[in-house]
C-alpha positions as CSV (number, residue, x, y, z in Angstrom):
1,X,-17.7,-21.9,-8.3
2,X,-15.4,-22.4,-5.3
3,X,-15.0,-19.5,-2.7
4,X,-12.6,-19.2,0.2
5,X,-12.3,-16.2,2.8
6,X,-9.0,-15.1,4.0
7,X,-8.3,-12.7,6.9
8,X,-4.7,-11.5,7.4
9,X,-3.4,-9.1,10.0
10,X,-1.3,-6.0,9.8
11,X,2.2,-6.5,11.2
12,X,5.0,-4.3,12.6
13,X,8.6,-5.4,12.0
14,X,11.9,-4.6,13.7
15,X,10.1,-3.1,16.8
16,X,13.2,-0.9,17.3
17,X,16.3,-3.0,17.7
18,X,15.2,-6.3,16.1
19,X,16.0,-5.3,12.6
20,X,14.8,-7.8,10.0
21,X,14.4,-10.3,12.9
22,X,11.4,-9.3,15.1
23,X,7.7,-8.9,14.0
24,X,4.4,-8.4,15.9
25,X,0.8,-9.2,14.5
26,X,-1.7,-6.4,15.1
27,X,-5.6,-6.4,15.3
28,X,-6.0,-4.5,12.1
29,X,-7.1,-6.8,9.3
30,X,-7.6,-7.1,5.4
31,X,-10.2,-9.5,4.2
32,X,-10.2,-11.2,0.9
33,X,-12.8,-13.3,-0.8
34,X,-11.3,-15.4,-3.6
35,X,-13.4,-17.4,-6.1
36,X,-12.5,-19.7,-8.9
37,X,-15.3,-18.8,-11.3
38,X,-14.8,-21.1,-14.3
39,X,-14.9,-18.1,-16.4
40,X,-12.0,-16.5,-18.2
41,X,-10.2,-13.5,-16.8
42,X,-9.4,-11.9,-13.6
43,X,-11.8,-9.5,-11.7
44,X,-10.7,-7.6,-8.7
45,X,-12.7,-5.2,-6.5
46,X,-11.1,-3.2,-3.7
47,X,-12.9,-1.4,-0.8
48,X,-10.9,0.7,1.7
49,X,-7.2,1.2,1.4
50,X,-5.9,1.1,-2.2
51,X,-9.3,1.8,-3.7
52,X,-8.8,3.4,-7.0
53,X,-5.0,3.0,-6.8
54,X,-4.0,-0.7,-7.1
55,X,-4.0,-2.9,-10.1
56,X,-7.4,-4.7,-10.7
57,X,-6.1,-7.4,-13.0
58,X,-3.2,-9.8,-13.2
59,X,-0.9,-7.2,-11.7
60,X,-2.7,-7.3,-8.4
61,X,-0.4,-8.6,-5.7
62,X,-2.8,-11.2,-4.4
63,X,-3.4,-12.5,-7.8
64,X,0.3,-12.6,-8.4
65,X,0.7,-14.5,-5.3
66,X,-2.1,-17.0,-6.1
67,X,-0.4,-17.5,-9.5
68,X,3.0,-18.1,-7.9
69,X,1.5,-20.7,-5.5
70,X,-0.3,-22.7,-8.2
71,X,3.0,-22.9,-10.1
72,X,4.7,-24.0,-7.0
73,X,2.2,-26.7,-6.2
74,X,2.3,-27.9,-9.8
75,X,-1.5,-27.0,-10.2
76,X,-2.9,-25.8,-13.6
77,X,-3.6,-22.1,-13.5
78,X,-7.3,-21.4,-13.2
79,X,-8.9,-19.4,-16.1
80,X,-11.2,-17.4,-13.9
81,X,-10.4,-15.7,-10.7
82,X,-12.6,-13.1,-8.8
83,X,-11.3,-11.3,-5.7
84,X,-13.2,-9.0,-3.4
85,X,-10.8,-7.2,-1.0
86,X,-11.8,-5.2,2.1
87,X,-8.6,-3.5,3.1
88,X,-7.9,-1.8,6.3
89,X,-4.2,-2.0,6.4
90,X,-2.7,1.4,5.2
91,X,-0.4,1.0,2.1
92,X,3.2,2.1,2.2
93,X,3.1,3.0,5.8
94,X,5.2,0.2,7.5
95,X,2.3,-2.0,8.7
96,X,3.0,-5.0,6.4
97,X,0.2,-4.4,3.7
98,X,2.3,-6.2,1.1
99,X,3.0,-9.1,3.3
100,X,-0.6,-9.4,4.1
101,X,-1.5,-9.4,0.4
102,X,1.2,-12.0,-0.4
103,X,0.1,-14.3,2.5
104,X,-3.6,-13.9,1.5
105,X,-2.8,-14.9,-2.1
106,X,-0.8,-17.9,-1.1
107,X,-3.3,-19.1,1.5
108,X,-6.2,-18.7,-1.0
109,X,-4.5,-20.6,-3.8
110,X,-3.6,-23.4,-1.3
111,X,-7.2,-23.6,0.0
112,X,-8.6,-23.8,-3.6
113,X,-6.4,-26.5,-4.8
114,X,-7.9,-29.6,-3.1
115,X,-5.4,-32.5,-2.5
116,X,-2.5,-30.5,-4.0
117,X,-3.1,-27.7,-1.5
118,X,-3.5,-30.1,1.4
119,X,-0.1,-31.4,0.7
120,X,1.4,-27.9,0.6
121,X,2.7,-27.5,4.1
122,X,2.8,-24.4,6.4
123,X,6.5,-24.5,5.9
124,X,6.1,-24.2,2.2
125,X,3.6,-21.4,2.6
126,X,6.1,-19.6,4.8
127,X,9.0,-20.2,2.4
128,X,7.1,-18.9,-0.6
129,X,5.8,-15.9,1.2
130,X,9.4,-15.0,2.3
131,X,10.6,-15.5,-1.2
132,X,8.0,-13.2,-2.6
133,X,8.4,-10.5,0.1
134,X,12.2,-10.7,0.4
135,X,12.6,-11.2,4.1
136,X,10.5,-13.0,6.7
137,X,9.9,-10.5,9.5
138,X,6.5,-9.4,8.4
139,X,5.2,-12.6,6.7
140,X,6.1,-14.6,9.8
141,X,3.7,-12.8,12.3
142,X,1.1,-12.4,9.5
143,X,0.8,-16.2,9.3
144,X,1.3,-17.2,12.8
145,X,0.1,-14.2,14.8
146,X,1.8,-13.0,18.1
147,X,5.4,-12.0,18.5
148,X,7.8,-13.7,16.2
149,X,11.6,-14.2,15.9
150,X,12.4,-14.8,12.3
151,X,15.6,-15.7,10.6
152,X,17.1,-17.2,7.5
153,X,19.6,-20.1,7.7
154,X,22.8,-20.6,5.5
155,X,20.9,-22.3,2.8
156,X,18.4,-19.4,2.7
157,X,15.5,-21.2,4.2
158,X,13.5,-19.0,6.6
159,X,12.5,-20.1,10.1
160,X,10.4,-18.6,12.9
161,X,9.6,-19.0,16.6
162,X,6.3,-17.6,17.9
163,X,6.1,-16.0,21.3
164,X,3.1,-14.9,23.3
165,X,3.3,-11.2,24.5
166,X,2.2,-10.2,27.9
167,X,-1.5,-9.5,27.9
168,X,-0.6,-6.0,29.1
169,X,0.9,-5.1,25.7
170,X,-1.6,-2.8,23.8
171,X,0.3,-1.2,20.8
172,X,-0.8,2.0,19.4
173,X,0.1,2.9,15.8
174,X,0.4,6.6,14.9
175,X,-0.1,6.6,11.2
176,X,0.8,9.6,8.9
177,X,-0.8,10.7,5.8
178,X,2.5,10.6,4.1
179,X,3.8,7.3,2.5
180,X,7.1,5.8,2.2
181,X,8.2,3.0,-0.1
182,X,10.2,0.3,1.8
183,X,12.9,0.2,-1.0
184,X,13.5,4.0,-0.4
185,X,13.9,3.4,3.3
186,X,16.1,0.3,2.8
187,X,18.3,2.2,0.3
188,X,19.3,4.7,3.0
189,X,21.0,1.9,5.1
190,X,24.8,1.7,5.1
191,X,26.6,-1.5,4.1
192,X,28.5,-1.5,7.3
193,X,27.9,-0.4,10.9
194,X,30.2,0.1,13.8
195,X,30.6,-3.0,15.9
196,X,29.6,-1.1,19.1
197,X,26.3,-0.3,17.5
198,X,25.7,-4.0,16.6
199,X,26.5,-5.1,20.1
200,X,24.2,-2.3,21.5
201,X,21.3,-3.6,19.3
202,X,21.9,-7.2,20.1
203,X,21.5,-6.4,23.8
204,X,18.4,-4.3,23.3
205,X,16.8,-6.9,21.1
206,X,17.3,-9.6,23.7
207,X,15.9,-7.2,26.4
208,X,12.9,-6.4,24.2
209,X,11.7,-10.0,23.9
210,X,11.9,-10.2,27.7
211,X,10.1,-6.9,28.2
212,X,7.3,-7.9,25.7
213,X,6.8,-11.4,27.1
214,X,7.6,-11.2,30.8
215,X,8.0,-7.5,32.1
216,X,6.3,-5.0,30.0
217,X,7.3,-2.1,32.6
218,X,7.6,1.3,30.9
219,X,11.1,1.8,32.0
220,X,12.2,-1.6,30.7
221,X,10.3,-1.1,27.4
222,X,11.9,2.3,26.9
223,X,15.4,1.0,27.2
224,X,14.6,-2.1,25.2
225,X,13.2,-0.2,22.2
226,X,16.3,1.8,21.6
227,X,18.0,1.4,18.2
228,X,21.2,2.3,16.4
229,X,21.1,0.2,13.2
230,X,18.4,1.5,11.0
231,X,16.2,4.3,12.4
232,X,18.9,6.9,12.6
233,X,19.8,6.3,9.1
234,X,16.3,6.4,7.7
235,X,15.3,9.5,9.6
236,X,16.0,12.0,6.8
237,X,13.4,10.3,4.7
238,X,10.8,10.5,7.5
239,X,11.7,13.5,9.6
240,X,8.2,13.7,11.0
241,X,8.2,10.1,12.2
242,X,11.8,10.6,13.7
243,X,10.7,13.6,15.6
244,X,7.5,12.0,16.9
245,X,9.6,9.0,18.1
246,X,11.9,11.4,20.0
247,X,9.0,13.4,21.5
248,X,7.2,10.3,22.7
249,X,10.2,8.8,24.2
250,X,11.1,12.1,26.0
251,X,7.8,11.9,27.8
252,X,8.3,8.3,28.7
253,X,6.3,6.4,26.0
254,X,8.3,3.5,24.3
255,X,8.1,4.3,20.6
256,X,9.8,3.0,17.5
257,X,9.3,3.4,13.6
258,X,7.1,0.6,12.4
259,X,8.9,-1.5,9.9
260,X,10.4,0.8,7.2
261,X,8.0,3.6,8.4
262,X,6.7,6.1,8.3
263,X,4.2,4.8,10.9
264,X,5.2,5.1,14.6
265,X,4.5,2.3,17.0
266,X,4.1,3.0,20.7
267,X,3.8,0.6,23.7
268,X,2.2,2.9,26.3
269,X,1.3,1.9,29.8
270,X,-2.0,2.9,31.4
271,X,-0.2,5.8,32.9
272,X,1.4,7.1,29.6
273,X,-1.6,6.4,27.3
274,X,-2.9,9.9,27.4
275,X,0.6,11.3,26.6
276,X,0.5,10.2,23.1
277,X,-2.2,12.5,21.6
278,X,-0.6,15.8,22.7
279,X,2.4,14.9,20.8
280,X,0.7,14.0,17.5
281,X,-0.3,16.6,15.0
282,X,-3.3,16.9,12.5
283,X,-1.6,14.8,9.8
284,X,-1.6,11.6,11.9
285,X,-4.2,9.0,12.8
286,X,-4.0,7.4,16.1
287,X,-5.0,3.7,15.9
288,X,-5.5,1.7,19.1
289,X,-4.7,-2.0,18.7
290,X,-4.0,-5.2,20.5
291,X,-1.8,-8.0,19.5
292,X,-3.3,-10.6,17.1
293,X,-2.5,-14.0,18.6
294,X,-4.0,-16.1,15.8
295,X,-2.6,-14.7,12.5
296,X,-4.0,-15.4,9.2
297,X,-7.3,-17.4,9.1
298,X,-8.9,-19.4,6.3
299,X,-12.5,-20.4,6.0
300,X,-15.1,-21.6,3.5
301,X,-18.3,-19.7,3.5
302,X,-20.5,-22.9,3.7
303,X,-18.8,-24.0,7.0
304,X,-19.7,-20.9,8.9
């Protein structure tokens, strides 16, 4: 039997104005132990998030990502696969749980494939993860860590640039009990937006990169996290999240909808940290985090 351990971070995409372009890796992780057993069949056990809900066979997203990776590498599909998943990333909350699963499956398959895996480049991993997820803004920071600018070129190939956020950035995720499917949130977006709104967001996205990496001042972050491209259109599907964003911003806490929502991501300063809890109701969980600077990690148990 061959076993590999994968650790993947939660991610927050968009960060307000950076729709489908910006992503941030967070210090909240899922851990996966993947084993090729030599026996027929797939065995999946899940602890934590998704326990009792997700498919425990071939339909599990990590298994599907592993199968897709073996095919892409031209490696014969193993008969026996065993997964042990310890999940901490909430599902369907806008914190990149599906991206984490996709990345974990791809990295596990690569690590378990010997010479074929060694020849499967990081760029190939990123491309397959983007293909499976549909867009690069979550898988990019999941793989690389840090703050990532991601885009797709005219041929459809994904690219990313990793940036290092200022050490004073300490995100806070405010996670609701309710869920929201990404497809539902994306379906609310219009096909066209006013030119002035696009220009507004372009300026705010550029300002946000400067604020997160160079000058994380509350006033600058508050202006830099304004958005007109996606949050206003999605608000009807997550009224509680939209209202919380407005309340936090009204007391000076930079706040956005994380990814497609409904989690709210805040960037408090030491002076505004204590202003978050009074604005949050009982149906929310406040998760203090930092930026994960490393991204996904792979290790074999015998090398510890």
